[in-house]
N, C-alpha and C positions, 0 to 999 in steps of 0.2 A: 143467165141462169138469175133468177130473184135472188137476193141476198137475204140469207136465213142466220136471223141472230139468236141465239140461243139464251132463255133468261136462266140465270145462276142464282140459288138463295142466297141472302146476305148473310155471313157466316162472321163471328167475331174470331178477330184476329188474336192468335195466341202470342204475348209480349212478355218476354222476360225481364227478370228484376234487371235496371241499369239502363233500359232502352230509351225511356224518356228524353233524358237530357242530350243526349248524342243526335238522337231523332228530329228533337224542337231545334235543336242547333242546326244541323242540316238544312232543315226546313226553312228556317229564318234565313241562310244565306242565299236560297234562291229567291225568296221575295217574302212579301209579306202573307199573310191566310188569307186575306181579301184576294190578294192578285192570284194566289195559288189555285184557290178554291173556285174562281172564275173561268179557269181556262176548260174549254173543251176540246180544243184541237191544236196542234203545231206541226208545223211546215218547215223542214231544213232543206237547205240547198247548199253545195259545196263542191269540192271533189276530193277522188279518193287516190291517195299514192299507194301503189302497191309493189314491193321490192322485188328483183329479178325480172323475169320473163312478161311477168302478166301485164307490164304497162299500166300507166294512170287513166283516170277518166274522171266523170262526172256522177255526182250523188245527189239524189233525192228523195226524201224519207216524209210520208205521209201520217200522221197519227192524228185518230179522232176516237172520244169515247162513245161507246165504253171500250169496246174492243177491236178497233179496225186498225190495219196497218197495212201500208202499200211501200216498199223500198224498190227505187229504180237505178240501179248501176249500168251506165256504159263506159265501156273500155275499147277503145277503136269503133270497129264497125260492129260490135256486139252488144246487145241491151239485154240486161238480166233484169226481171220484174219477180218481186215477189210478194204476194199480197195474202191478207187474211181478212174475212168480213165477218169474223164474229166467232163462226163455230167451223169453218173449214178454210182452205187454204190450197195455193199454187205456187209452183214456180216456172216463168217462161222466159227461155233464151231466145232471142231474134238475131238473126243476121240483117242488120238495117239495110244495106243495098240490094239484096235478094229478096227480103220477105220471108224468108222460111226460118224456122224455126223447131224448137219442140216445145212441150208442155207437160209438165209434171205433175202430180196432186202430192201435197204433203201429208204426212201420216199425223195421228193424234198428238203424238208428241213434239212433234215440230210446230204443229198449230198453238198446242199448249204453251210452248216457250214463248212464241212471237206473244201470244195474248198476253202472259206474265210481264214480257217486257214493254208491252204497249201501256198496260196498267199502271205499273211504275212509273214509267215516263209522267203520265198525263196525271197521276195523282201524287206525285211527287213524294214518292217511298211510302204512302198511308194507302196504298191499293192492295195491301196483302189479304185483307178481308174478303176482298171480292173473288179471290181465288183461294180460299182456305190456306192462305200462308201463314207463317209465323216468323216474328223478328227475335233472334237472341242476343244478346250483350255478349260478346268475347274479349272484353277488358280493353286496356289501352295496350299500344304498340307503337313502332315508328317505321316510318316508310319514306325511304329517301332522304332523311336527315329531319324530317317533320314528326311531331309526336301527335297520334290519333287514337281516337276510339277506331274500334272494329266490331261491326254488326255483320250478323249473317242472316240474310232473306232467304227463308226454305220453303219448297214447294213440294208437293207429290211423295210425301215421305221422304224427304231430303232427296229426291231423285234428280230436283232441280233447285238450284241455289244461287244467290249472288253473296260474297263476302264483301262489304264496303269499308273504306280506310276513310274516315270523316276526321278532317283537321281540328285538332284540340281546339286551337284557338278560333280560326274564322269559320268552321263549319263546312268548308268547301270538301266535297267529296274528291280526292284525290286519285283514288283508284277503285275499281270494281274488280275482282275474280270469280269466274263462274266456276260451275262443277266439271266442266272440261280441261279446266285448267288455264284456260284462257284469261289474261290480265288485261284490262284496259286502263290506260292511264289518261286522265281528262287535264288538258292544258288552257290555260288563258281564259278568257272571260268576253262572252258578247252579251249585251243587254237589248232584250226584247220584251215589249209590253210590260215593262217595270219587273221583270224577273231574269236573273243571272243564269248564263247556261255556258257550257265549256265553248271556248274558240275551236278545240280540236280535239281529238280523242285516237291515243295510237293503241294498238293491239298487239299482244307477244303471247307466244307460247312456248315454255322452254328456254326464255330468252331469245328466241327467234323472232323477228320483227315481221308481223303477219300483214298488217296495212295501217295507214293512218288517215283518219277523215278530217278535212278541214271545211270548217262552216262558214260559208261566204253570206249567207242570209238565213234569218229564223225569224219566222213569223207565227204570233199566237192568235188563235182565235182565227185563224184563216178559214175561207169560206171552202168546203169539202161537200161533194154531193158522194153518198153513199156506194153510189153505182162503180167508183174507181176501186174500190176494194173487191168486186165481185168478178168470177171468173170471166176471161174475155168471150167474147159471140165466136 
């Protein structure tokens, strides 16, 4: 199937009073404006640790402007691929040893959440205007003993949102919580292309550990063909 990329009007993001300082601080932690604005794609590679019986596995993530994402997770003999080509997406599970599996089509809400995630990552927190989003300053708070700014990035009339805790001193994003109640803690640091990324991310919901992803390699502006984001033949 040929990749279909929908064109979206460029809308002005709604930004509340007090956002500029913490937003600029967070972007400065990532890297210079020149470096951030030059990013066209990001490739992540690492391992995923699943508590309980799910087991551990490998993790790969491909992000490409404007709205392309492909995530590959392999645990044991099962590979799961989730991909969005800019307007539609799918999730495919395959048993590697037999080649058998199943393919599911993502609904519009799932596609939109993945697109928003892609845009926020590739535009380093300044992509809200591409999805008619808004940013609100929620004040200062404390997280795990660190003083933070709290920012809320919301979309689709607040049906999708991310609340981010930005370290008051360094600008590092310490954690992000979404509308599902999943909170992701960002640990460590890895440098690629002159930009700082988290070394690992730990996901929790209601204090239950969901998984940890450790990044072993991150490549900025890695070559990616748009075909890898499209539906399988």
